[in-house]
C-alpha positions in Angstrom: 16.3 43.2 17.7 13.0 42.5 16.0 10.4 41.1 18.4 10.1 37.9 16.5 13.8 37.4 16.5 13.9 37.8 20.3 11.2 35.1 20.5 13.2 32.8 18.4 16.3 33.3 20.5 14.3 32.5 23.5 12.7 29.5 21.8 16.3 28.1 21.0 17.1 28.2 24.7 13.8 26.0 25.4 15.1 23.2 23.0 16.1 20.8 25.8 12.7 20.9 27.1 11.2 20.6 23.8 13.4 17.6 23.2 12.3 15.8 26.3 8.7 16.5 25.6 9.1 15.0 22.1 10.7 11.8 23.9 7.7 11.4 25.9 5.0 12.0 23.3 6.6 9.5 20.9 6.6 7.0 23.6 3.1 7.4 24.2 2.2 7.4 20.5 4.2 4.1 19.9 2.9 2.4 23.0 -0.8 3.2 22.7 -1.3 4.2 19.1 -2.3 7.9 19.7 -1.9 10.8 22.2 1.4 12.5 20.8 -0.6 16.1 20.4 -2.1 15.6 23.8 1.1 15.0 25.7 3.1 17.5 23.8 0.6 20.4 23.6 0.3 20.5 27.5 3.6 22.6 27.4 4.8 23.2 23.9 2.7 26.5 23.4 4.6 28.0 26.3 7.9 27.0 24.6 7.3 28.2 21.0 7.0 31.8 19.6 3.3 31.3 18.9 0.5 28.8 19.4 0.2 28.4 15.6 3.9 27.4 15.4 3.5 25.0 18.4 0.6 23.0 16.6 2.7 23.0 13.4 5.8 21.4 15.2 3.4 19.0 17.0 1.8 18.1 13.8 5.2 17.5 12.1 6.8 15.5 14.8 3.5 13.3 15.0 3.8 12.7 11.2 7.3 11.7 11.6 6.5 9.2 14.4 3.6 7.8 12.4 5.6 7.5 9.4 8.3 5.4 11.1 5.5 3.1 12.6 3.8 2.7 9.4 7.0 1.8 7.4 7.8 -1.0 10.1 4.3 -2.2 10.1 3.1 -1.8 6.6 2.3 -5.3 6.1 -0.7 -5.0 8.6 -2.4 -2.3 6.6 -5.6 -2.9 4.7 -6.1 0.3 2.6 -9.8 -0.4 1.8 -10.8 0.0 5.4 -8.9 3.3 6.0 -9.9 5.2 2.6 -13.6 5.5 3.8 -13.1 6.7 7.2 -10.3 9.1 6.2 -12.2 10.6 3.4 -15.2 11.2 5.7 -13.0 12.8 8.2 -11.5 15.3 5.8 -14.9 16.4 4.6 -16.6 16.6 7.9 -13.8 18.3 9.7 -13.4 20.9 7.1 -17.0 21.6 7.3 -16.9 21.8 11.2 -13.9 24.3 11.0 -15.7 26.5 8.7 -18.7 26.8 10.9 -16.9 27.6 14.1 -17.3 31.2 15.3 -14.7 30.5 18.4 -12.1 28.0 17.7 -10.5 28.2 21.6 -13.8 27.6 23.4 -13.1 26.5 27.0 -16.6 25.2 27.5 -16.4 22.9 24.5 -13.1 21.5 25.7 -14.5 20.7 29.1 -17.4 18.9 27.3 -14.7 17.0 25.3 -13.0 16.1 28.4 -16.1 14.6 30.0 -17.0 12.8 26.8 -13.6 11.1 26.7 -13.8 10.1 30.4 -17.2 8.7 29.9 -16.2 6.9 27.0 -13.1 5.4 28.3 -15.1 3.9 31.2 -17.8 2.7 29.1 -15.4 0.8 26.8 -13.3 -0.4 29.8 -16.5 -2.1 31.4 -18.2 -3.1 28.1 -15.5 -3.8 25.5 -16.1 -7.4 25.3 -19.5 -6.8 24.1 -18.4 -4.3 21.5 -17.3 -5.3 18.2 -17.4 -2.9 15.4 -17.6 -4.2 11.9 -15.4 -2.9 8.9 -18.3 -2.3 6.8 -18.7 1.2 5.0 -21.6 2.4 7.6 -19.4 1.9 10.4 -16.4 3.5 8.7 -18.4 6.5 7.5 -19.9 6.9 11.2 -16.4 6.7 12.7 -15.0 9.3 10.1 -17.9 11.6 10.9 -17.5 11.5 14.6 -13.8 11.8 14.2 -14.3 14.8 11.8 -16.7 16.7 14.2 -14.3 16.2 17.1 -11.3 17.1 15.0 -12.9 20.2 13.6 -14.5 21.5 16.8 -11.9 20.3 19.4 -8.8 19.7 17.4 -8.8 16.1 18.6 -9.9 13.7 15.8 -7.8 10.7 17.4 -10.2 9.1 20.1 -13.2 8.1 17.9 -10.6 6.8 15.3 -8.8 5.0 17.9 -11.9 3.4 19.5 -13.1 2.2 15.9 -9.7 0.7 14.8 -9.1 -1.1 18.2 -12.8 -2.5 18.2 -12.7 -3.5 14.5 -9.3 -4.8 14.0 -8.1 -8.4 14.7 -5.3 -7.9 17.0 -2.9 -5.0 18.3 -0.5 -5.1 15.4 -3.2 -4.5 12.7 -4.7 -1.9 15.1 -1.3 0.0 15.3 -0.7 -0.2 11.5 -4.1 1.1 10.7 -4.3 3.8 13.2 -1.0 5.3 12.5 -1.5 5.3 8.7 -4.7 7.2 9.4 -2.8 9.6 11.6 0.1 9.9 9.2 -1.9 10.9 6.2 -4.2 13.3 8.3 -1.4 15.1 9.8 0.4 15.4 6.4 -2.8 17.3 5.1 -2.9 19.5 8.1 0.8 20.4 7.9 0.2 21.5 4.2 -2.7 23.7 5.5 -0.6 25.2 8.3 2.3 25.9 5.8 0.0 27.7 3.5 -1.0 29.8 6.6 2.4 30.9 7.4 3.0 28.6 10.4 5.9 26.5 8.9 8.7 29.0 10.1 12.4 28.9 10.9 11.8 28.3 14.6 9.6 25.3 13.8 12.2 24.1 11.5 15.0 24.3 14.1 13.1 22.6 16.7 12.0 19.8 14.4 15.7 19.0 13.3 16.8 18.9 17.0 13.7 16.7 17.9 14.1 14.1 15.4 16.6 12.2 17.7 14.0 12.6 20.5 11.4 10.9 18.2 13.8 8.0 17.5 14.3 7.5 21.3 10.7 7.6 22.3 9.8 5.3 19.2 12.6 2.7 20.5 11.2 2.8 24.1 7.6 2.7 23.1 8.2 -0.2 20.8 9.8 -2.3 23.5 6.7 -1.4 26.0 4.3 -2.3 23.0 6.1 -5.6 22.6 5.6 -6.7 26.0 1.9 -5.3 26.7 -0.2 -8.7 26.5 -2.8 -8.6 23.9 -5.6 -9.1 26.4 -4.3 -6.0 28.5 -3.5 -3.6 25.6 -7.0 -2.4 24.8 -7.4 -1.3 28.6 -4.1 0.4 28.5 -5.6 2.5 25.3 -8.9 3.1 27.3 -7.2 4.1 30.3 -5.1 6.9 28.4 -8.1 8.1 26.7 -9.8 8.6 30.3 -6.5 10.4 31.4 -6.4 12.5 28.2 -10.0 13.6 28.9 -9.2 14.5 32.5 -6.2 16.6 31.4 -8.3 18.3 28.8 -11.1 19.0 31.4 -8.7 20.4 34.0 -6.7 22.5 31.6 -9.6 24.0 29.7 
């Protein structure tokens, strides 16, 4: 049997674990607005035939999760506040990726983890004093930081999350805006990964089996989101950013 075929057979045996990971990642994404990739990529590379296929599956499932949320909350979207930050992100992240000499750099990941921890603590204590405007300079600034972090660290979420949660009037507008941002971003990245040969049969098989997991995670996350008080919600997000930073720092 061909080596790739052996890996694919082993991967099929891992579908129950992938299913559970997808449930947890979808729950986190629906509850806090981000974190699908952070959650699922802690173990998914160990269960897929290759790291590239793991990132492709993660991106596809995250895209699906965000798409469902956007469809349900589309009335809260204001497109003129998304296009500038998204356009800036695409340009800056592409430039950052092209300048990288080593994509998997443990030192850079440790720095990212520390930055996320410090950022979460800062926003937790001073969030009431921070109110970002929805003007073009702030959108370009957030898109630039998101693009740099996405290009160098593969994690564009936190800057966009902090921008939207500080600039949007309530948690429903925040959720709709940030999920639209992630949906479009993941769609573009999926096209790039497919062009590089990572959209394989193994990815397709796992994706189909994981669709039910996404539905379960979304339902549970929607319930949790509904009952989180508006005043408490930002601190839930800040806490998860800090936890994400700690996970990244320890696993780098």
